[in-house]
DOLUM-366114 format. One record per residue (C-alpha): residue number from 1; residue in three letters; chain; x, y, z. Coordinates in Angstrom, 1 decimal. Example, Ala and Ser with C-alpha at 12.3 -4.5 7.8 and 13.67 -1.06 7.14 Angstrom:
2
<r 1; 'ala'; 'A'; <12.3; -4.5; 7.8>>;
<r 2; 'ser'; 'A'; <13.7; -1.1; 7.1>>;
END
This chain:
236
<r 1; 'met'; 'A'; <-10.3; -11.7; 15.6>>;
<r 2; 'gly'; 'A'; <-12.6; -13.5; 18.0>>;
<r 3; 'arg'; 'A'; <-15.2; -16.2; 17.4>>;
<r 4; 'gly'; 'A'; <-18.2; -15.1; 19.3>>;
<r 5; 'arg'; 'A'; <-17.2; -13.2; 22.4>>;
<r 6; 'arg'; 'A'; <-13.6; -13.1; 23.4>>;
<r 7; 'glu'; 'A'; <-11.4; -11.0; 25.6>>;
<r 8; 'leu'; 'A'; <-8.5; -9.4; 23.6>>;
<r 9; 'gly'; 'A'; <-5.8; -7.5; 25.3>>;
<r 10; 'gly'; 'A'; <-2.2; -6.6; 24.9>>;
<r 11; 'lys'; 'A'; <0.7; -4.9; 26.5>>;
<r 12; 'tyr'; 'A'; <-0.2; -1.4; 25.4>>;
<r 13; 'arg'; 'A'; <-4.0; -1.4; 25.7>>;
<r 14; 'thr'; 'A'; <-6.8; -2.5; 27.9>>;
<r 15; 'pro'; 'A'; <-8.7; -5.7; 26.9>>;
<r 16; 'leu'; 'A'; <-11.7; -5.6; 24.6>>;
<r 17; 'gln'; 'A'; <-14.7; -7.0; 26.4>>;
<r 18; 'gly'; 'A'; <-17.5; -8.9; 24.6>>;
<r 19; 'phe'; 'A'; <-15.8; -8.3; 21.3>>;
<r 20; 'thr'; 'A'; <-17.0; -9.9; 18.0>>;
<r 21; 'ala'; 'A'; <-15.1; -9.2; 14.8>>;
<r 22; 'thr'; 'A'; <-17.4; -8.7; 11.8>>;
<r 23; 'pro'; 'A'; <-17.7; -9.3; 9.0>>;
<r 24; 'arg'; 'A'; <-16.1; -12.7; 8.8>>;
<r 25; 'pro'; 'A'; <-13.4; -13.2; 6.1>>;
<r 26; 'leu'; 'A'; <-15.0; -13.5; 2.7>>;
<r 27; 'asp'; 'A'; <-15.3; -17.2; 1.5>>;
<r 28; 'gly'; 'A'; <-13.7; -18.2; 4.8>>;
<r 29; 'val'; 'A'; <-10.2; -17.1; 3.7>>;
<r 30; 'ala'; 'A'; <-8.3; -14.5; 5.6>>;
<r 31; 'pro'; 'A'; <-7.3; -11.4; 3.6>>;
<r 32; 'phe'; 'A'; <-3.6; -10.8; 2.8>>;
<r 33; 'val'; 'A'; <-2.0; -8.6; 5.4>>;
<r 34; 'trp'; 'A'; <0.2; -5.6; 4.6>>;
<r 35; 'his'; 'A'; <2.4; -4.0; 7.3>>;
<r 36; 'gly'; 'A'; <2.7; -0.3; 6.6>>;
<r 37; 'ser'; 'A'; <5.8; 1.6; 7.6>>;
<r 38; 'ile'; 'A'; <7.3; 5.0; 7.4>>;
<r 39; 'arg'; 'A'; <10.6; 4.8; 9.2>>;
<r 40; 'ser'; 'A'; <10.5; 1.9; 11.7>>;
<r 41; 'pro'; 'A'; <12.7; -1.1; 10.8>>;
<r 42; 'glu'; 'A'; <10.7; -3.1; 13.4>>;
<r 43; 'ile'; 'A'; <7.8; -3.1; 11.0>>;
<r 44; 'ala'; 'A'; <10.0; -4.5; 8.3>>;
<r 45; 'glu'; 'A'; <11.1; -7.2; 10.7>>;
<r 46; 'gln'; 'A'; <7.5; -8.0; 11.8>>;
<r 47; 'ala'; 'A'; <6.3; -8.3; 8.2>>;
<r 48; 'ala'; 'A'; <9.2; -10.6; 7.3>>;
<r 49; 'tyr'; 'A'; <8.6; -12.7; 10.4>>;
<r 50; 'tyr'; 'A'; <5.0; -13.5; 9.4>>;
<r 51; 'gly'; 'A'; <5.7; -13.7; 5.7>>;
<r 52; 'asp'; 'A'; <3.3; -10.8; 5.1>>;
<r 53; 'gly'; 'A'; <3.5; -7.9; 2.7>>;
<r 54; 'phe'; 'A'; <5.6; -4.8; 3.5>>;
<r 55; 'phe'; 'A'; <4.2; -1.5; 2.3>>;
<r 56; 'his'; 'A'; <6.6; 1.5; 2.5>>;
<r 57; 'asn'; 'A'; <5.1; 5.0; 2.8>>;
<r 58; 'his'; 'A'; <7.8; 6.3; 0.5>>;
<r 59; 'ile'; 'A'; <6.1; 9.6; -0.3>>;
<r 60; 'phe'; 'A'; <8.3; 11.9; 1.9>>;
<r 61; 'trp'; 'A'; <11.5; 9.9; 1.8>>;
<r 62; 'pro'; 'A'; <14.6; 9.8; -0.4>>;
<r 63; 'ala'; 'A'; <15.3; 6.7; -2.4>>;
<r 64; 'gly'; 'A'; <18.1; 5.6; -0.1>>;
<r 65; 'his'; 'A'; <15.9; 5.4; 3.0>>;
<r 66; 'thr'; 'A'; <13.2; 3.4; 1.1>>;
<r 67; 'gln'; 'A'; <15.9; 1.1; -0.4>>;
<r 68; 'arg'; 'A'; <17.4; 0.3; 3.1>>;
<r 69; 'met'; 'A'; <13.9; -0.5; 4.5>>;
<r 70; 'val'; 'A'; <12.9; -2.7; 1.7>>;
<r 71; 'glu'; 'A'; <16.3; -4.5; 1.6>>;
<r 72; 'leu'; 'A'; <16.0; -5.2; 5.3>>;
<r 73; 'tyr'; 'A'; <12.5; -6.7; 4.8>>;
<r 74; 'arg'; 'A'; <13.7; -8.8; 1.9>>;
<r 75; 'arg'; 'A'; <16.7; -10.2; 3.8>>;
<r 76; 'arg'; 'A'; <14.6; -11.1; 6.8>>;
<r 77; 'phe'; 'A'; <11.8; -12.6; 4.7>>;
<r 78; 'glu'; 'A'; <14.3; -15.0; 3.3>>;
<r 79; 'his'; 'A'; <15.9; -15.6; 6.7>>;
<r 80; 'tyr'; 'A'; <12.5; -16.7; 8.1>>;
<r 81; 'gly'; 'A'; <12.1; -19.2; 5.3>>;
<r 82; 'his'; 'A'; <9.2; -17.7; 3.3>>;
<r 83; 'gly'; 'A'; <11.1; -17.7; 0.0>>;
<r 84; 'ser'; 'A'; <14.0; -15.9; -1.6>>;
<r 85; 'ala'; 'A'; <14.5; -12.2; -1.0>>;
<r 86; 'asp'; 'A'; <13.2; -11.2; -4.4>>;
<r 87; 'gln'; 'A'; <10.0; -13.1; -3.8>>;
<r 88; 'ala'; 'A'; <9.0; -10.9; -0.8>>;
<r 89; 'ile'; 'A'; <5.8; -8.9; -1.3>>;
<r 90; 'val'; 'A'; <6.5; -5.2; -1.5>>;
<r 91; 'gly'; 'A'; <4.3; -2.1; -2.0>>;
<r 92; 'leu'; 'A'; <5.2; 1.5; -2.3>>;
<r 93; 'gly'; 'A'; <3.4; 4.8; -2.0>>;
<r 94; 'gly'; 'A'; <3.9; 7.8; -4.4>>;
<r 95; 'gln'; 'A'; <2.2; 11.1; -5.3>>;
<r 96; 'val'; 'A'; <1.8; 12.9; -8.6>>;
<r 97; 'phe'; 'A'; <0.3; 15.9; -10.3>>;
<r 98; 'met'; 'A'; <-0.2; 15.7; -14.0>>;
<r 99; 'arg'; 'A'; <-1.2; 17.8; -17.0>>;
<r 100; 'lys'; 'A'; <-0.7; 17.0; -20.6>>;
<r 101; 'asn'; 'A'; <2.6; 18.9; -20.6>>;
<r 102; 'ser'; 'A'; <5.0; 19.4; -17.7>>;
<r 103; 'gln'; 'A'; <5.1; 23.2; -17.8>>;
<r 104; 'asp'; 'A'; <1.4; 23.4; -17.1>>;
<r 105; 'ala'; 'A'; <1.6; 20.8; -14.3>>;
<r 106; 'ile'; 'A'; <4.4; 22.7; -12.6>>;
<r 107; 'arg'; 'A'; <2.7; 26.1; -13.0>>;
<r 108; 'glu'; 'A'; <-0.6; 24.9; -11.7>>;
<r 109; 'phe'; 'A'; <0.7; 22.8; -8.8>>;
<r 110; 'arg'; 'A'; <3.3; 25.2; -7.4>>;
<r 111; 'pro'; 'A'; <0.8; 27.4; -5.5>>;
<r 112; 'tyr'; 'A'; <-0.6; 24.4; -3.7>>;
<r 113; 'phe'; 'A'; <2.8; 23.0; -2.9>>;
<r 114; 'asp'; 'A'; <4.0; 26.3; -1.5>>;
<r 115; 'lys'; 'A'; <1.1; 26.6; 0.9>>;
<r 116; 'ala'; 'A'; <0.6; 23.0; 1.9>>;
<r 117; 'pro'; 'A'; <1.7; 22.3; 5.5>>;
<r 118; 'val'; 'A'; <3.3; 18.9; 4.5>>;
<r 119; 'tyr'; 'A'; <5.2; 20.4; 1.6>>;
<r 120; 'gly'; 'A'; <5.6; 24.2; 1.8>>;
<r 121; 'his'; 'A'; <7.8; 26.4; 3.9>>;
<r 122; 'gly'; 'A'; <10.8; 24.1; 3.2>>;
<r 123; 'pro'; 'A'; <12.5; 22.8; 0.1>>;
<r 124; 'ser'; 'A'; <11.5; 24.2; -3.2>>;
<r 125; 'leu'; 'A'; <9.2; 22.2; -5.5>>;
<r 126; 'glu'; 'A'; <12.2; 21.4; -7.7>>;
<r 127; 'asp'; 'A'; <14.3; 20.2; -4.8>>;
<r 128; 'phe'; 'A'; <11.4; 18.2; -3.3>>;
<r 129; 'thr'; 'A'; <10.6; 16.4; -6.5>>;
<r 130; 'gln'; 'A'; <14.3; 15.5; -7.0>>;
<r 131; 'ala'; 'A'; <14.7; 14.1; -3.4>>;
<r 132; 'thr'; 'A'; <11.4; 12.3; -3.1>>;
<r 133; 'pro'; 'A'; <9.0; 10.3; -5.3>>;
<r 134; 'leu'; 'A'; <6.7; 13.4; -5.8>>;
<r 135; 'thr'; 'A'; <6.4; 13.7; -9.6>>;
<r 136; 'val'; 'A'; <4.9; 16.8; -11.2>>;
<r 137; 'gly'; 'A'; <4.7; 16.7; -15.0>>;
<r 138; 'ser'; 'A'; <3.2; 14.8; -17.9>>;
<r 139; 'pro'; 'A'; <1.7; 11.3; -17.8>>;
<r 140; 'gln'; 'A'; <4.8; 10.0; -19.6>>;
<r 141; 'gln'; 'A'; <7.1; 11.5; -16.9>>;
<r 142; 'val'; 'A'; <5.0; 9.9; -14.2>>;
<r 143; 'ile'; 'A'; <5.3; 6.5; -16.0>>;
<r 144; 'glu'; 'A'; <9.1; 6.9; -16.3>>;
<r 145; 'arg'; 'A'; <9.6; 8.0; -12.7>>;
<r 146; 'thr'; 'A'; <7.4; 5.2; -11.3>>;
<r 147; 'leu'; 'A'; <9.2; 2.6; -13.4>>;
<r 148; 'ser'; 'A'; <12.5; 3.8; -11.9>>;
<r 149; 'phe'; 'A'; <11.4; 2.9; -8.4>>;
<r 150; 'arg'; 'A'; <12.2; -0.7; -9.4>>;
<r 151; 'asp'; 'A'; <15.8; 0.3; -9.7>>;
<r 152; 'tyr'; 'A'; <16.2; 0.6; -6.0>>;
<r 153; 'val'; 'A'; <13.6; -1.7; -4.5>>;
<r 154; 'gly'; 'A'; <13.6; -4.5; -7.1>>;
<r 155; 'asp'; 'A'; <10.5; -6.0; -8.5>>;
<r 156; 'tyr'; 'A'; <7.5; -5.0; -6.4>>;
<r 157; 'gln'; 'A'; <3.8; -5.8; -6.4>>;
<r 158; 'arg'; 'A'; <1.8; -2.8; -5.4>>;
<r 159; 'gln'; 'A'; <2.0; 0.9; -6.2>>;
<r 160; 'leu'; 'A'; <-0.4; 3.3; -4.6>>;
<r 161; 'phe'; 'A'; <-0.7; 6.9; -5.5>>;
<r 162; 'leu'; 'A'; <-1.7; 9.8; -3.3>>;
<r 163; 'met'; 'A'; <-3.9; 12.0; -5.5>>;
<r 164; 'asp'; 'A'; <-5.9; 14.4; -3.2>>;
<r 165; 'his'; 'A'; <-2.8; 16.0; -1.6>>;
<r 166; 'ala'; 'A'; <-1.8; 19.6; -1.0>>;
<r 167; 'gly'; 'A'; <-5.4; 20.9; -0.8>>;
<r 168; 'leu'; 'A'; <-6.3; 20.3; -4.4>>;
<r 169; 'pro'; 'A'; <-10.0; 20.9; -5.2>>;
<r 170; 'leu'; 'A'; <-12.2; 17.9; -5.9>>;
<r 171; 'lys'; 'A'; <-12.6; 18.8; -9.6>>;
<r 172; 'thr'; 'A'; <-8.8; 18.8; -10.1>>;
<r 173; 'val'; 'A'; <-8.4; 15.5; -8.2>>;
<r 174; 'leu'; 'A'; <-11.0; 13.9; -10.4>>;
<r 175; 'glu'; 'A'; <-9.1; 15.1; -13.5>>;
<r 176; 'gln'; 'A'; <-6.0; 13.6; -12.1>>;
<r 177; 'leu'; 'A'; <-7.7; 10.3; -11.6>>;
<r 178; 'asp'; 'A'; <-8.9; 10.3; -15.2>>;
<r 179; 'leu'; 'A'; <-5.3; 10.8; -16.4>>;
<r 180; 'leu'; 'A'; <-4.0; 8.1; -14.1>>;
<r 181; 'gly'; 'A'; <-6.6; 5.6; -15.2>>;
<r 182; 'glu'; 'A'; <-6.5; 6.4; -18.9>>;
<r 183; 'glu'; 'A'; <-2.8; 7.1; -19.6>>;
<r 184; 'val'; 'A'; <-0.7; 5.9; -16.7>>;
<r 185; 'phe'; 'A'; <-2.1; 2.6; -15.3>>;
<r 186; 'pro'; 'A'; <-2.3; 0.7; -18.6>>;
<r 187; 'val'; 'A'; <1.3; 1.4; -19.4>>;
<r 188; 'leu'; 'A'; <2.6; 0.7; -15.9>>;
<r 189; 'arg'; 'A'; <0.8; -2.6; -15.8>>;
<r 190; 'lys'; 'A'; <2.2; -3.7; -19.1>>;
<r 191; 'glu'; 'A'; <5.8; -2.5; -18.4>>;
<r 192; 'phe'; 'A'; <6.0; -4.0; -14.9>>;
<r 193; 'ala'; 'A'; <4.6; -7.3; -16.1>>;
<r 194; 'ala'; 'A'; <7.2; -7.4; -18.9>>;
<r 195; 'leu'; 'A'; <10.1; -6.7; -16.5>>;
<r 196; 'lys'; 'A'; <9.1; -9.1; -13.7>>;
<r 197; 'pro'; 'A'; <10.9; -12.5; -13.7>>;
<r 198; 'ala'; 'A'; <8.7; -15.6; -13.7>>;
<r 199; 'his'; 'A'; <9.8; -16.6; -10.2>>;
<r 200; 'val'; 'A'; <8.6; -13.3; -8.6>>;
<r 201; 'pro'; 'A'; <5.0; -13.7; -7.4>>;
<r 202; 'asp'; 'A'; <2.2; -11.4; -8.3>>;
<r 203; 'ala'; 'A'; <0.5; -9.5; -5.5>>;
<r 204; 'pro'; 'A'; <-1.9; -11.8; -3.6>>;
<r 205; 'thr'; 'A'; <-5.5; -11.2; -4.4>>;
<r 206; 'his'; 'A'; <-8.7; -12.6; -2.8>>;
<r 207; 'ala'; 'A'; <-9.2; -14.9; -5.8>>;
<r 208; 'ser'; 'A'; <-5.7; -16.3; -5.6>>;
<r 209; 'arg'; 'A'; <-5.9; -16.9; -1.9>>;
<r 210; 'val'; 'A'; <-9.2; -18.7; -2.2>>;
<r 211; 'ala'; 'A'; <-7.7; -20.9; -5.0>>;
<r 212; 'ala'; 'A'; <-4.6; -21.6; -2.9>>;
<r 213; 'ala'; 'A'; <-6.9; -22.7; 0.0>>;
<r 214; 'gly'; 'A'; <-8.7; -25.1; -2.2>>;
<r 215; 'gly'; 'A'; <-11.8; -23.1; -2.8>>;
<r 216; 'pro'; 'A'; <-14.3; -21.2; -0.6>>;
<r 217; 'lys'; 'A'; <-14.9; -22.3; 2.9>>;
<r 218; 'asp'; 'A'; <-18.0; -22.0; 5.0>>;
<r 219; 'ser'; 'A'; <-17.4; -18.8; 6.9>>;
<r 220; 'thr'; 'A'; <-20.7; -19.0; 9.0>>;
<r 221; 'val'; 'A'; <-20.0; -18.5; 12.7>>;
<r 222; 'his'; 'A'; <-22.7; -19.0; 15.3>>;
<r 223; 'ala'; 'A'; <-22.4; -16.4; 18.0>>;
<r 224; 'pro'; 'A'; <-24.0; -16.0; 21.4>>;
<r 225; 'ser'; 'A'; <-26.7; -13.4; 21.9>>;
<r 226; 'asp'; 'A'; <-25.6; -9.8; 22.0>>;
<r 227; 'asp'; 'A'; <-25.5; -8.4; 25.5>>;
<r 228; 'val'; 'A'; <-27.3; -5.2; 24.4>>;
<r 229; 'thr'; 'A'; <-29.9; -6.3; 21.9>>;
<r 230; 'gly'; 'A'; <-30.4; -9.9; 23.1>>;
<r 231; 'lys'; 'A'; <-30.4; -11.0; 19.4>>;
<r 232; 'ser'; 'A'; <-28.6; -14.1; 18.3>>;
<r 233; 'pro'; 'A'; <-27.3; -13.6; 14.7>>;
<r 234; 'ala'; 'A'; <-27.0; -16.7; 12.7>>;
<r 235; 'ala'; 'A'; <-23.8; -15.5; 11.2>>;
<r 236; 'val'; 'A'; <-21.4; -12.6; 11.8>>;
END
């Protein structure tokens, strides 16, 4: 990001002329960076090199692929001196469909699964849920399945759920979010916290990064006048 006007360019794109990045980092502390990956080991290497977080897409992949990618990131994180392999910062994706009992969940979700371009016209719902993290069932089944991810990636810090998939209507998605927030999240937070060893860090938050930096910094940046409006903002 530039201070005022800078020329930013790279190998694969033309330079950005007269570019000003806004808004500035909150409290003068840069946000934590996650490198998202689907299948490229180069992304795991890049995240490890900088000591940043590694977020694996996970949602369409068997456990073995995700395990190999996360293990590569962890090994290289340690290689570059950022901490031990099990202290690397990992996030995973996942997708679920829930009802109070599993039979209702399967019955309701199957028509969406069968017609969705990203799911249908391939493996059956049963085969897909067995081979990938897709979980269709009760909240308790979602909890148990999500906790099992730790078996092949180790202790990890972030779990994101894809909820509005397969063309689900808004009303159904909102119902899913209610179940997730009321019945799944509280248990997952408690269980993951109980399982995590003391030396494994929590996911970085803005508050923790501000504290590590010694408190908020003055993030005011005085910029030259804008070429179009002629205005000179006091801070950007």
